[in-house]
Biopython code that builds the backbone (N, CA, C, O; Angstrom):
import numpy as np
from Bio.PDB.StructureBuilder import StructureBuilder

atoms = [
    (1, "MET", "N", (0.809, -1.200, 0.000)),
    (1, "MET", "CA", (0.000, 0.000, 0.000)),
    (1, "MET", "C", (0.856, 1.269, 0.000)),
    (1, "MET", "O", (0.298, 2.367, -0.015)),
    (2, "SER", "N", (2.166, 1.162, 0.016)),
    (2, "SER", "CA", (2.996, 2.346, 0.198)),
    (2, "SER", "C", (2.867, 3.362, -0.932)),
    (2, "SER", "O", (3.217, 4.526, -0.739)),
    (3, "THR", "N", (2.390, 2.973, -2.073)),
    (3, "THR", "CA", (2.222, 3.931, -3.163)),
    (3, "THR", "C", (0.750, 4.224, -3.432)),
    (3, "THR", "O", (0.420, 4.847, -4.441)),
    (4, "ARG", "N", (-0.118, 3.793, -2.563)),
    (4, "ARG", "CA", (-1.557, 3.960, -2.751)),
    (4, "ARG", "C", (-2.080, 5.170, -2.005)),
    (4, "ARG", "O", (-1.560, 5.561, -0.960)),
    (5, "HIS", "N", (-3.127, 5.752, -2.577)),
    (5, "HIS", "CA", (-3.823, 6.861, -1.931)),
    (5, "HIS", "C", (-5.267, 6.408, -1.731)),
    (5, "HIS", "O", (-5.995, 6.173, -2.696)),
    (6, "VAL", "N", (-5.666, 6.291, -0.481)),
    (6, "VAL", "CA", (-6.999, 5.830, -0.117)),
    (6, "VAL", "C", (-7.768, 6.983, 0.520)),
    (6, "VAL", "O", (-7.261, 7.646, 1.426)),
    (7, "VAL", "N", (-8.989, 7.222, 0.049)),
    (7, "VAL", "CA", (-9.852, 8.245, 0.621)),
    (7, "VAL", "C", (-10.955, 7.557, 1.413)),
    (7, "VAL", "O", (-11.593, 6.620, 0.931)),
    (8, "VAL", "N", (-11.170, 8.036, 2.638)),
    (8, "VAL", "CA", (-12.185, 7.460, 3.523)),
    (8, "VAL", "C", (-13.126, 8.569, 3.971)),
    (8, "VAL", "O", (-12.682, 9.577, 4.520)),
    (9, "THR", "N", (-14.443, 8.385, 3.737)),
    (9, "THR", "CA", (-15.417, 9.322, 4.288)),
    (9, "THR", "C", (-15.844, 8.812, 5.664)),
    (9, "THR", "O", (-15.791, 7.614, 5.941)),
    (10, "GLY", "N", (-16.261, 9.730, 6.506)),
    (10, "GLY", "CA", (-16.608, 9.353, 7.874)),
    (10, "GLY", "C", (-15.363, 9.062, 8.694)),
    (10, "GLY", "O", (-15.422, 8.333, 9.684)),
    (11, "ALA", "N", (-14.227, 9.636, 8.279)),
    (11, "ALA", "CA", (-12.930, 9.304, 8.873)),
    (11, "ALA", "C", (-12.681, 9.946, 10.228)),
    (11, "ALA", "O", (-11.647, 9.687, 10.845)),
    (12, "GLY", "N", (-13.593, 10.770, 10.703)),
    (12, "GLY", "CA", (-13.384, 11.438, 11.980)),
    (12, "GLY", "C", (-13.731, 10.601, 13.190)),
    (12, "GLY", "O", (-13.215, 10.847, 14.280)),
    (13, "THR", "N", (-14.600, 9.613, 13.021)),
    (13, "THR", "CA", (-15.060, 8.818, 14.167)),
    (13, "THR", "C", (-15.353, 7.384, 13.745)),
    (13, "THR", "O", (-15.432, 7.072, 12.557)),
    (14, "GLY", "N", (-15.511, 6.533, 14.725)),
    (14, "GLY", "CA", (-16.041, 5.187, 14.552)),
    (14, "GLY", "C", (-15.335, 4.331, 13.518)),
    (14, "GLY", "O", (-14.107, 4.292, 13.450)),
    (15, "ILE", "N", (-16.135, 3.649, 12.716)),
    (15, "ILE", "CA", (-15.616, 2.706, 11.728)),
    (15, "ILE", "C", (-14.765, 3.421, 10.684)),
    (15, "ILE", "O", (-13.722, 2.906, 10.281)),
    (16, "GLY", "N", (-15.198, 4.602, 10.241)),
    (16, "GLY", "CA", (-14.421, 5.353, 9.262)),
    (16, "GLY", "C", (-13.037, 5.681, 9.778)),
    (16, "GLY", "O", (-12.050, 5.549, 9.054)),
    (17, "ARG", "N", (-12.961, 6.108, 11.031)),
    (17, "ARG", "CA", (-11.651, 6.405, 11.640)),
    (17, "ARG", "C", (-10.807, 5.144, 11.716)),
    (17, "ARG", "O", (-9.621, 5.175, 11.387)),
    (18, "ALA", "N", (-11.395, 4.041, 12.141)),
    (18, "ALA", "CA", (-10.650, 2.780, 12.255)),
    (18, "ALA", "C", (-10.118, 2.331, 10.894)),
    (18, "ALA", "O", (-8.985, 1.859, 10.796)),
    (19, "ILE", "N", (-10.921, 2.475, 9.859)),
    (19, "ILE", "CA", (-10.472, 2.090, 8.521)),
    (19, "ILE", "C", (-9.337, 2.992, 8.065)),
    (19, "ILE", "O", (-8.350, 2.511, 7.507)),
    (20, "ALA", "N", (-9.463, 4.288, 8.293)),
    (20, "ALA", "CA", (-8.406, 5.218, 7.905)),
    (20, "ALA", "C", (-7.099, 4.897, 8.624)),
    (20, "ALA", "O", (-6.033, 4.886, 8.010)),
    (21, "LEU", "N", (-7.185, 4.636, 9.919)),
    (21, "LEU", "CA", (-5.979, 4.290, 10.684)),
    (21, "LEU", "C", (-5.349, 3.003, 10.169)),
    (21, "LEU", "O", (-4.126, 2.902, 10.072)),
    (22, "ARG", "N", (-6.175, 2.027, 9.840)),
    (22, "ARG", "CA", (-5.655, 0.751, 9.326)),
    (22, "ARG", "C", (-4.993, 0.934, 7.959)),
    (22, "ARG", "O", (-3.931, 0.368, 7.699)),
    (23, "GLN", "N", (-5.619, 1.720, 7.093)),
    (23, "GLN", "CA", (-5.025, 1.968, 5.780)),
    (23, "GLN", "C", (-3.663, 2.657, 5.928)),
    (23, "GLN", "O", (-2.713, 2.314, 5.224)),
    (24, "ALA", "N", (-3.573, 3.618, 6.835)),
    (24, "ALA", "CA", (-2.312, 4.296, 7.088)),
    (24, "ALA", "C", (-1.274, 3.325, 7.647)),
    (24, "ALA", "O", (-0.104, 3.366, 7.265)),
    (25, "GLN", "N", (-1.711, 2.458, 8.547)),
    (25, "GLN", "CA", (-0.810, 1.456, 9.127)),
    (25, "GLN", "C", (-0.261, 0.540, 8.032)),
    (25, "GLN", "O", (0.876, 0.076, 8.117)),
    (26, "GLU", "N", (-1.069, 0.286, 7.012)),
    (26, "GLU", "CA", (-0.652, -0.547, 5.883)),
    (26, "GLU", "C", (0.251, 0.223, 4.922)),
    (26, "GLU", "O", (0.774, -0.351, 3.967)),
    (27, "GLY", "N", (0.434, 1.521, 5.172)),
    (27, "GLY", "CA", (1.355, 2.311, 4.373)),
    (27, "GLY", "C", (0.727, 3.232, 3.348)),
    (27, "GLY", "O", (1.446, 3.871, 2.579)),
    (28, "ALA", "N", (-0.573, 3.318, 3.313)),
    (28, "ALA", "CA", (-1.239, 4.182, 2.338)),
    (28, "ALA", "C", (-1.215, 5.640, 2.778)),
    (28, "ALA", "O", (-1.221, 5.942, 3.972)),
    (29, "ALA", "N", (-1.187, 6.536, 1.802)),
    (29, "ALA", "CA", (-1.500, 7.937, 2.059)),
    (29, "ALA", "C", (-3.016, 7.984, 2.191)),
    (29, "ALA", "O", (-3.731, 7.351, 1.414)),
    (30, "VAL", "N", (-3.502, 8.730, 3.168)),
    (30, "VAL", "CA", (-4.932, 8.686, 3.447)),
    (30, "VAL", "C", (-5.555, 10.075, 3.332)),
    (30, "VAL", "O", (-5.092, 11.037, 3.945)),
    (31, "GLY", "N", (-6.615, 10.153, 2.532)),
    (31, "GLY", "CA", (-7.442, 11.348, 2.465)),
    (31, "GLY", "C", (-8.595, 11.160, 3.435)),
    (31, "GLY", "O", (-9.364, 10.207, 3.311)),
    (32, "LEU", "N", (-8.720, 12.051, 4.386)),
    (32, "LEU", "CA", (-9.715, 11.938, 5.448)),
    (32, "LEU", "C", (-10.843, 12.919, 5.194)),
    (32, "LEU", "O", (-10.629, 14.131, 5.239)),
    (33, "LEU", "N", (-12.034, 12.418, 4.929)),
    (33, "LEU", "CA", (-13.195, 13.263, 4.705)),
    (33, "LEU", "C", (-14.228, 13.005, 5.784)),
    (33, "LEU", "O", (-14.382, 11.878, 6.254)),
    (34, "GLY", "N", (-14.924, 14.041, 6.168)),
    (34, "GLY", "CA", (-15.966, 13.929, 7.175)),
    (34, "GLY", "C", (-16.570, 15.286, 7.426)),
    (34, "GLY", "O", (-16.165, 16.282, 6.827)),
    (35, "LEU", "N", (-17.522, 15.320, 8.295)),
    (35, "LEU", "CA", (-18.292, 16.536, 8.538)),
    (35, "LEU", "C", (-17.554, 17.545, 9.413)),
    (35, "LEU", "O", (-17.684, 18.750, 9.198)),
    (36, "ARG", "N", (-16.784, 17.078, 10.394)),
    (36, "ARG", "CA", (-16.166, 17.981, 11.368)),
    (36, "ARG", "C", (-14.635, 17.977, 11.256)),
    (36, "ARG", "O", (-13.983, 16.954, 11.464)),
    (37, "GLN", "N", (-14.088, 19.139, 10.926)),
    (37, "GLN", "CA", (-12.645, 19.275, 10.721)),
    (37, "GLN", "C", (-11.853, 18.885, 11.966)),
    (37, "GLN", "O", (-10.796, 18.266, 11.845)),
    (38, "ASP", "N", (-12.342, 19.235, 13.173)),
    (38, "ASP", "CA", (-11.589, 18.922, 14.385)),
    (38, "ASP", "C", (-11.435, 17.412, 14.575)),
    (38, "ASP", "O", (-10.378, 16.952, 15.007)),
    (39, "GLU", "N", (-12.466, 16.642, 14.261)),
    (39, "GLU", "CA", (-12.376, 15.178, 14.379)),
    (39, "GLU", "C", (-11.429, 14.604, 13.329)),
    (39, "GLU", "O", (-10.676, 13.671, 13.609)),
    (40, "LEU", "N", (-11.468, 15.162, 12.125)),
    (40, "LEU", "CA", (-10.556, 14.707, 11.072)),
    (40, "LEU", "C", (-9.110, 15.015, 11.433)),
    (40, "LEU", "O", (-8.221, 14.198, 11.196)),
    (41, "GLU", "N", (-8.872, 16.192, 12.007)),
    (41, "GLU", "CA", (-7.519, 16.562, 12.429)),
    (41, "GLU", "C", (-7.015, 15.619, 13.523)),
    (41, "GLU", "O", (-5.831, 15.282, 13.547)),
    (42, "ALA", "N", (-7.895, 15.194, 14.425)),
    (42, "ALA", "CA", (-7.507, 14.243, 15.467)),
    (42, "ALA", "C", (-7.118, 12.899, 14.846)),
    (42, "ALA", "O", (-6.158, 12.264, 15.282)),
    (43, "THR", "N", (-7.862, 12.474, 13.834)),
    (43, "THR", "CA", (-7.503, 11.233, 13.133)),
    (43, "THR", "C", (-6.161, 11.407, 12.439)),
    (43, "THR", "O", (-5.302, 10.530, 12.525)),
    (44, "ALA", "N", (-5.971, 12.531, 11.750)),
    (44, "ALA", "CA", (-4.709, 12.788, 11.060)),
    (44, "ALA", "C", (-3.534, 12.788, 12.035)),
    (44, "ALA", "O", (-2.457, 12.290, 11.707)),
    (45, "ALA", "N", (-3.734, 13.342, 13.231)),
    (45, "ALA", "CA", (-2.666, 13.387, 14.235)),
    (45, "ALA", "C", (-2.291, 11.995, 14.726)),
    (45, "ALA", "O", (-1.166, 11.775, 15.176)),
    (46, "ALA", "N", (-3.221, 11.062, 14.642)),
    (46, "ALA", "CA", (-2.954, 9.685, 15.088)),
    (46, "ALA", "C", (-2.255, 8.856, 14.014)),
    (46, "ALA", "O", (-1.890, 7.706, 14.258)),
    (47, "ILE", "N", (-2.067, 9.427, 12.838)),
    (47, "ILE", "CA", (-1.457, 8.708, 11.718)),
    (47, "ILE", "C", (0.001, 9.104, 11.592)),
    (47, "ILE", "O", (0.337, 10.288, 11.548)),
    (48, "ASP", "N", (0.860, 8.101, 11.533)),
    (48, "ASP", "CA", (2.290, 8.328, 11.339)),
    (48, "ASP", "C", (2.588, 8.126, 9.852)),
    (48, "ASP", "O", (3.086, 7.080, 9.434)),
    (49, "GLY", "N", (2.270, 9.150, 9.076)),
    (49, "GLY", "CA", (2.440, 9.065, 7.631)),
    (49, "GLY", "C", (1.594, 10.123, 6.966)),
    (49, "GLY", "O", (0.989, 10.956, 7.641)),
    (50, "PRO", "N", (1.543, 10.098, 5.644)),
    (50, "PRO", "CA", (0.794, 11.121, 4.928)),
    (50, "PRO", "C", (-0.711, 11.007, 5.114)),
    (50, "PRO", "O", (-1.306, 9.966, 4.839)),
    (51, "ALA", "N", (-1.317, 12.088, 5.584)),
    (51, "ALA", "CA", (-2.765, 12.148, 5.777)),
    (51, "ALA", "C", (-3.206, 13.586, 5.562)),
    (51, "ALA", "O", (-2.541, 14.524, 6.001)),
    (52, "HIS", "N", (-4.324, 13.748, 4.889)),
    (52, "HIS", "CA", (-4.855, 15.084, 4.642)),
    (52, "HIS", "C", (-6.328, 15.098, 5.012)),
    (52, "HIS", "O", (-7.108, 14.285, 4.516)),
    (53, "ALA", "N", (-6.709, 16.027, 5.890)),
    (53, "ALA", "CA", (-8.086, 16.148, 6.361)),
    (53, "ALA", "C", (-8.812, 17.237, 5.578)),
    (53, "ALA", "O", (-8.309, 18.351, 5.435)),
    (54, "ALA", "N", (-9.995, 16.904, 5.075)),
    (54, "ALA", "CA", (-10.806, 17.872, 4.331)),
    (54, "ALA", "C", (-12.268, 17.694, 4.737)),
    (54, "ALA", "O", (-12.910, 16.707, 4.375)),
    (55, "ALA", "N", (-12.779, 18.655, 5.486)),
    (55, "ALA", "CA", (-14.166, 18.568, 5.943)),
    (55, "ALA", "C", (-15.125, 18.847, 4.793)),
    (55, "ALA", "O", (-14.888, 19.719, 3.956)),
    (56, "CYS", "N", (-16.207, 18.086, 4.775)),
    (56, "CYS", "CA", (-17.268, 18.315, 3.798)),
    (56, "CYS", "C", (-18.537, 17.634, 4.289)),
    (56, "CYS", "O", (-18.498, 16.692, 5.081)),
    (57, "ASP", "N", (-19.655, 18.135, 3.798)),
    (57, "ASP", "CA", (-20.937, 17.506, 4.048)),
    (57, "ASP", "C", (-21.230, 16.663, 2.816)),
    (57, "ASP", "O", (-21.420, 17.212, 1.731)),
    (58, "VAL", "N", (-21.273, 15.346, 2.957)),
    (58, "VAL", "CA", (-21.445, 14.473, 1.793)),
    (58, "VAL", "C", (-22.764, 14.707, 1.075)),
    (58, "VAL", "O", (-22.944, 14.239, -0.048)),
    (59, "ARG", "N", (-23.685, 15.421, 1.701)),
    (59, "ARG", "CA", (-24.967, 15.725, 1.065)),
    (59, "ARG", "C", (-24.873, 16.884, 0.083)),
    (59, "ARG", "O", (-25.818, 17.160, -0.656)),
    (60, "VAL", "N", (-23.726, 17.564, 0.078)),
    (60, "VAL", "CA", (-23.540, 18.746, -0.767)),
    (60, "VAL", "C", (-22.461, 18.438, -1.804)),
    (60, "VAL", "O", (-21.271, 18.406, -1.489)),
    (61, "ARG", "N", (-22.887, 18.215, -3.024)),
    (61, "ARG", "CA", (-21.986, 17.773, -4.095)),
    (61, "ARG", "C", (-20.753, 18.677, -4.241)),
    (61, "ARG", "O", (-19.638, 18.174, -4.379)),
    (62, "GLU", "N", (-20.939, 19.987, -4.213)),
    (62, "GLU", "CA", (-19.821, 20.913, -4.389)),
    (62, "GLU", "C", (-18.786, 20.764, -3.272)),
    (62, "GLU", "O", (-17.586, 20.870, -3.525)),
    (63, "GLU", "N", (-19.237, 20.523, -2.049)),
    (63, "GLU", "CA", (-18.298, 20.316, -0.941)),
    (63, "GLU", "C", (-17.518, 19.023, -1.123)),
    (63, "GLU", "O", (-16.320, 18.976, -0.843)),
    (64, "VAL", "N", (-18.180, 17.985, -1.585)),
    (64, "VAL", "CA", (-17.511, 16.702, -1.816)),
    (64, "VAL", "C", (-16.465, 16.859, -2.917)),
    (64, "VAL", "O", (-15.339, 16.382, -2.776)),
    (65, "GLU", "N", (-16.830, 17.519, -4.002)),
    (65, "GLU", "CA", (-15.885, 17.720, -5.101)),
    (65, "GLU", "C", (-14.672, 18.520, -4.642)),
    (65, "GLU", "O", (-13.546, 18.203, -5.024)),
    (66, "ALA", "N", (-14.885, 19.552, -3.827)),
    (66, "ALA", "CA", (-13.779, 20.357, -3.310)),
    (66, "ALA", "C", (-12.882, 19.538, -2.389)),
    (66, "ALA", "O", (-11.658, 19.660, -2.444)),
    (67, "ALA", "N", (-13.485, 18.705, -1.541)),
    (67, "ALA", "CA", (-12.702, 17.885, -0.616)),
    (67, "ALA", "C", (-11.872, 16.848, -1.375)),
    (67, "ALA", "O", (-10.703, 16.638, -1.054)),
    (68, "PHE", "N", (-12.465, 16.203, -2.375)),
    (68, "PHE", "CA", (-11.709, 15.243, -3.186)),
    (68, "PHE", "C", (-10.571, 15.947, -3.918)),
    (68, "PHE", "O", (-9.476, 15.397, -4.044)),
    (69, "GLY", "N", (-10.826, 17.151, -4.395)),
    (69, "GLY", "CA", (-9.767, 17.916, -5.048)),
    (69, "GLY", "C", (-8.626, 18.235, -4.095)),
    (69, "GLY", "O", (-7.455, 18.166, -4.467)),
    (70, "ALA", "N", (-8.979, 18.585, -2.859)),
    (70, "ALA", "CA", (-7.960, 18.920, -1.861)),
    (70, "ALA", "C", (-7.083, 17.718, -1.522)),
    (70, "ALA", "O", (-5.862, 17.850, -1.434)),
    (71, "VAL", "N", (-7.688, 16.555, -1.334)),
    (71, "VAL", "CA", (-6.870, 15.380, -0.991)),
    (71, "VAL", "C", (-6.066, 14.902, -2.197)),
    (71, "VAL", "O", (-4.956, 14.394, -2.038)),
    (72, "ALA", "N", (-6.617, 15.061, -3.402)),
    (72, "ALA", "CA", (-5.861, 14.701, -4.612)),
    (72, "ALA", "C", (-4.678, 15.641, -4.794)),
    (72, "ALA", "O", (-3.599, 15.208, -5.197)),
    (73, "ASP", "N", (-4.869, 16.917, -4.503)),
    (73, "ASP", "CA", (-3.753, 17.864, -4.573)),
    (73, "ASP", "C", (-2.668, 17.503, -3.562)),
    (73, "ASP", "O", (-1.478, 17.658, -3.838)),
    (74, "ALA", "N", (-3.080, 17.025, -2.401)),
    (74, "ALA", "CA", (-2.128, 16.698, -1.335)),
    (74, "ALA", "C", (-1.372, 15.397, -1.591)),
    (74, "ALA", "O", (-0.179, 15.312, -1.298)),
    (75, "HIS", "N", (-2.051, 14.377, -2.137)),
    (75, "HIS", "CA", (-1.444, 13.043, -2.245)),
    (75, "HIS", "C", (-1.474, 12.435, -3.636)),
    (75, "HIS", "O", (-1.045, 11.294, -3.809)),
    (76, "GLY", "N", (-1.955, 13.145, -4.611)),
    (76, "GLY", "CA", (-1.978, 12.630, -5.973)),
    (76, "GLY", "C", (-3.239, 11.829, -6.256)),
    (76, "GLY", "O", (-4.197, 11.868, -5.484)),
    (77, "PRO", "N", (-3.231, 11.099, -7.371)),
    (77, "PRO", "CA", (-4.418, 10.356, -7.793)),
    (77, "PRO", "C", (-4.928, 9.410, -6.707)),
    (77, "PRO", "O", (-4.156, 8.853, -5.926)),
    (78, "ILE", "N", (-6.241, 9.246, -6.683)),
    (78, "ILE", "CA", (-6.891, 8.397, -5.681)),
    (78, "ILE", "C", (-6.990, 6.980, -6.233)),
    (78, "ILE", "O", (-7.510, 6.764, -7.328)),
    (79, "ASP", "N", (-6.485, 6.018, -5.463)),
    (79, "ASP", "CA", (-6.492, 4.615, -5.873)),
    (79, "ASP", "C", (-7.680, 3.839, -5.329)),
    (79, "ASP", "O", (-8.136, 2.879, -5.951)),
    (80, "ALA", "N", (-8.179, 4.246, -4.178)),
    (80, "ALA", "CA", (-9.287, 3.507, -3.563)),
    (80, "ALA", "C", (-10.139, 4.471, -2.754)),
    (80, "ALA", "O", (-9.651, 5.474, -2.234)),
    (81, "PHE", "N", (-11.426, 4.144, -2.659)),
    (81, "PHE", "CA", (-12.380, 4.952, -1.916)),
    (81, "PHE", "C", (-13.163, 4.041, -0.981)),
    (81, "PHE", "O", (-13.636, 2.979, -1.385)),
    (82, "VAL", "N", (-13.295, 4.467, 0.278)),
    (82, "VAL", "CA", (-14.102, 3.740, 1.250)),
    (82, "VAL", "C", (-15.156, 4.712, 1.773)),
    (82, "VAL", "O", (-14.845, 5.638, 2.523)),
    (83, "GLY", "N", (-16.394, 4.492, 1.372)),
    (83, "GLY", "CA", (-17.491, 5.374, 1.763)),
    (83, "GLY", "C", (-18.160, 4.876, 3.028)),
    (83, "GLY", "O", (-18.949, 3.932, 2.992)),
    (84, "VAL", "N", (-17.844, 5.512, 4.148)),
    (84, "VAL", "CA", (-18.364, 5.071, 5.433)),
    (84, "VAL", "C", (-19.401, 6.047, 5.994)),
    (84, "VAL", "O", (-20.171, 5.678, 6.881)),
    (85, "SER", "N", (-19.433, 7.267, 5.499)),
    (85, "SER", "CA", (-20.394, 8.248, 6.002)),
    (85, "SER", "C", (-21.804, 7.717, 5.843)),
    (85, "SER", "O", (-22.163, 7.179, 4.796)),
    (86, "GLY", "N", (-22.588, 7.870, 6.876)),
    (86, "GLY", "CA", (-23.973, 7.430, 6.796)),
    (86, "GLY", "C", (-24.705, 7.713, 8.087)),
    (86, "GLY", "O", (-24.102, 7.936, 9.136)),
    (87, "ILE", "N", (-26.018, 7.698, 7.983)),
    (87, "ILE", "CA", (-26.861, 7.882, 9.158)),
    (87, "ILE", "C", (-27.927, 6.802, 9.175)),
    (87, "ILE", "O", (-28.215, 6.184, 8.150)),
    (88, "GLY", "N", (-28.494, 6.584, 10.315)),
    (88, "GLY", "CA", (-29.553, 5.592, 10.456)),
    (88, "GLY", "C", (-30.512, 6.006, 11.551)),
    (88, "GLY", "O", (-30.539, 7.163, 11.971)),
    (89, "GLY", "N", (-31.280, 5.070, 11.997)),
    (89, "GLY", "CA", (-32.212, 5.333, 13.077)),
    (89, "GLY", "C", (-33.588, 5.671, 12.571)),
    (89, "GLY", "O", (-33.799, 5.903, 11.380)),
    (90, "GLY", "N", (-34.506, 5.695, 13.485)),
    (90, "GLY", "CA", (-35.901, 5.961, 13.144)),
    (90, "GLY", "C", (-36.220, 7.437, 13.162)),
    (90, "GLY", "O", (-35.377, 8.267, 13.502)),
    (91, "ASN", "N", (-37.433, 7.751, 12.796)),
    (91, "ASN", "CA", (-37.912, 9.125, 12.855)),
    (91, "ASN", "C", (-38.096, 9.528, 14.305)),
    (91, "ASN", "O", (-38.386, 8.689, 15.158)),
    (92, "GLY", "N", (-37.928, 10.802, 14.580)),
    (92, "GLY", "CA", (-38.066, 11.288, 15.948)),
    (92, "GLY", "C", (-38.682, 12.661, 15.993)),
    (92, "GLY", "O", (-38.942, 13.283, 14.963)),
    (93, "GLU", "N", (-38.908, 13.121, 17.198)),
    (93, "GLU", "CA", (-39.525, 14.429, 17.386)),
    (93, "GLU", "C", (-38.649, 15.559, 16.872)),
    (93, "GLU", "O", (-39.164, 16.602, 16.470)),
    (94, "ASP", "N", (-37.322, 15.368, 16.877)),
    (94, "ASP", "CA", (-36.405, 16.412, 16.428)),
    (94, "ASP", "C", (-36.341, 16.516, 14.913)),
    (94, "ASP", "O", (-35.789, 17.481, 14.384)),
    (95, "ASP", "N", (-36.892, 15.546, 14.211)),
    (95, "ASP", "CA", (-36.847, 15.547, 12.756)),
    (95, "ASP", "C", (-37.929, 16.456, 12.204)),
    (95, "ASP", "O", (-39.069, 16.440, 12.668)),
    (96, "GLU", "N", (-37.561, 17.245, 11.215)),
    (96, "GLU", "CA", (-38.526, 18.156, 10.603)),
    (96, "GLU", "C", (-39.707, 17.377, 10.054)),
    (96, "GLU", "O", (-39.551, 16.557, 9.149)),
    (97, "GLY", "N", (-40.861, 17.625, 10.587)),
    (97, "GLY", "CA", (-42.059, 16.930, 10.145)),
    (97, "GLY", "C", (-42.115, 15.479, 10.579)),
    (97, "GLY", "O", (-43.016, 14.748, 10.169)),
    (98, "GLY", "N", (-41.155, 15.042, 11.414)),
    (98, "GLY", "CA", (-41.142, 13.665, 11.880)),
    (98, "GLY", "C", (-40.736, 12.653, 10.821)),
    (98, "GLY", "O", (-40.942, 11.453, 11.005)),
    (99, "ASP", "N", (-40.154, 13.121, 9.701)),
    (99, "ASP", "CA", (-39.791, 12.222, 8.611)),
    (99, "ASP", "C", (-38.351, 12.497, 8.188)),
    (99, "ASP", "O", (-38.032, 13.601, 7.747)),
    (100, "ARG", "N", (-37.493, 11.505, 8.319)),
    (100, "ARG", "CA", (-36.080, 11.653, 7.994)),
    (100, "ARG", "C", (-35.746, 11.149, 6.592)),
    (100, "ARG", "O", (-34.572, 11.087, 6.229)),
    (101, "PHE", "N", (-36.739, 10.794, 5.809)),
    (101, "PHE", "CA", (-36.489, 10.184, 4.506)),
    (101, "PHE", "C", (-35.508, 10.992, 3.653)),
    (101, "PHE", "O", (-34.525, 10.445, 3.154)),
    (102, "ASP", "N", (-35.772, 12.296, 3.484)),
    (102, "ASP", "CA", (-34.913, 13.120, 2.639)),
    (102, "ASP", "C", (-33.477, 13.151, 3.150)),
    (102, "ASP", "O", (-32.536, 13.036, 2.365)),
    (103, "ASP", "N", (-33.307, 13.304, 4.450)),
    (103, "ASP", "CA", (-31.961, 13.345, 5.017)),
    (103, "ASP", "C", (-31.255, 11.997, 4.869)),
    (103, "ASP", "O", (-30.062, 11.953, 4.568)),
    (104, "LEU", "N", (-31.978, 10.908, 5.076)),
    (104, "LEU", "CA", (-31.394, 9.575, 4.899)),
    (104, "LEU", "C", (-30.941, 9.361, 3.456)),
    (104, "LEU", "O", (-29.837, 8.871, 3.216)),
    (105, "VAL", "N", (-31.781, 9.723, 2.506)),
    (105, "VAL", "CA", (-31.437, 9.541, 1.099)),
    (105, "VAL", "C", (-30.284, 10.450, 0.693)),
    (105, "VAL", "O", (-29.355, 10.008, 0.016)),
    (106, "ARG", "N", (-30.335, 11.717, 1.102)),
    (106, "ARG", "CA", (-29.258, 12.648, 0.743)),
    (106, "ARG", "C", (-27.925, 12.221, 1.332)),
    (106, "ARG", "O", (-26.889, 12.379, 0.687)),
    (107, "THR", "N", (-27.932, 11.682, 2.546)),
    (107, "THR", "CA", (-26.687, 11.263, 3.181)),
    (107, "THR", "C", (-26.217, 9.906, 2.660)),
    (107, "THR", "O", (-25.090, 9.785, 2.179)),
    (108, "ASN", "N", (-27.057, 8.900, 2.750)),
    (108, "ASN", "CA", (-26.640, 7.527, 2.484)),
    (108, "ASN", "C", (-26.580, 7.181, 1.001)),
    (108, "ASN", "O", (-25.743, 6.373, 0.598)),
    (109, "LEU", "N", (-27.425, 7.759, 0.197)),
    (109, "LEU", "CA", (-27.433, 7.446, -1.235)),
    (109, "LEU", "C", (-26.679, 8.524, -2.028)),
    (109, "LEU", "O", (-25.676, 8.237, -2.683)),
    (110, "CYS", "N", (-27.165, 9.742, -1.961)),
    (110, "CYS", "CA", (-26.518, 10.807, -2.733)),
    (110, "CYS", "C", (-25.073, 11.036, -2.270)),
    (110, "CYS", "O", (-24.176, 11.222, -3.092)),
    (111, "GLY", "N", (-24.858, 11.022, -0.959)),
    (111, "GLY", "CA", (-23.515, 11.234, -0.429)),
    (111, "GLY", "C", (-22.525, 10.209, -0.912)),
    (111, "GLY", "O", (-21.368, 10.546, -1.167)),
    (112, "THR", "N", (-22.941, 8.968, -1.047)),
    (112, "THR", "CA", (-22.055, 7.930, -1.566)),
    (112, "THR", "C", (-21.819, 8.150, -3.051)),
    (112, "THR", "O", (-20.697, 7.975, -3.526)),
    (113, "TYR", "N", (-22.840, 8.525, -3.783)),
    (113, "TYR", "CA", (-22.708, 8.771, -5.214)),
    (113, "TYR", "C", (-21.783, 9.955, -5.501)),
    (113, "TYR", "O", (-20.923, 9.882, -6.379)),
    (114, "TYR", "N", (-21.970, 11.056, -4.747)),
    (114, "TYR", "CA", (-21.141, 12.241, -4.985)),
    (114, "TYR", "C", (-19.683, 11.929, -4.743)),
    (114, "TYR", "O", (-18.831, 12.805, -4.894)),
]
sb = StructureBuilder()
sb.init_structure("model")
sb.init_model(0)
sb.init_chain("A")
sb.init_seg("    ")
for serial, (resi, resn, name, xyz) in enumerate(atoms, 1):
    if name == "N":
        sb.init_residue(resn, " ", resi, " ")
    sb.init_atom(name, np.array(xyz, "f"), 0.0, 1.0, " ", f" {name:<3s}", serial, name[0])
structure = sb.get_structure()
């Protein structure tokens, strides 16, 4: 993996962070994408090797394109992509109109596509 560039979404926490750390341990340069820059920076600090953090909301195509451009500028062409960003759970009182369908689709489907 020493010549590979792997981009991971959701790299600031949980499974995405674990995958990013493992890819770095295997020798890959890692592009770290996620919603919160501070969490991505913490992941980058835990990596002993090339890592570039670029915050973006996967639901916003322009932000995703800018983040991919930033990590490509930092580490060159992207060899692999691991899309971990996602949300789940049921509808709740905090959800607009009590229906999370649009947010689920924009995050889990559109976000992966973008």
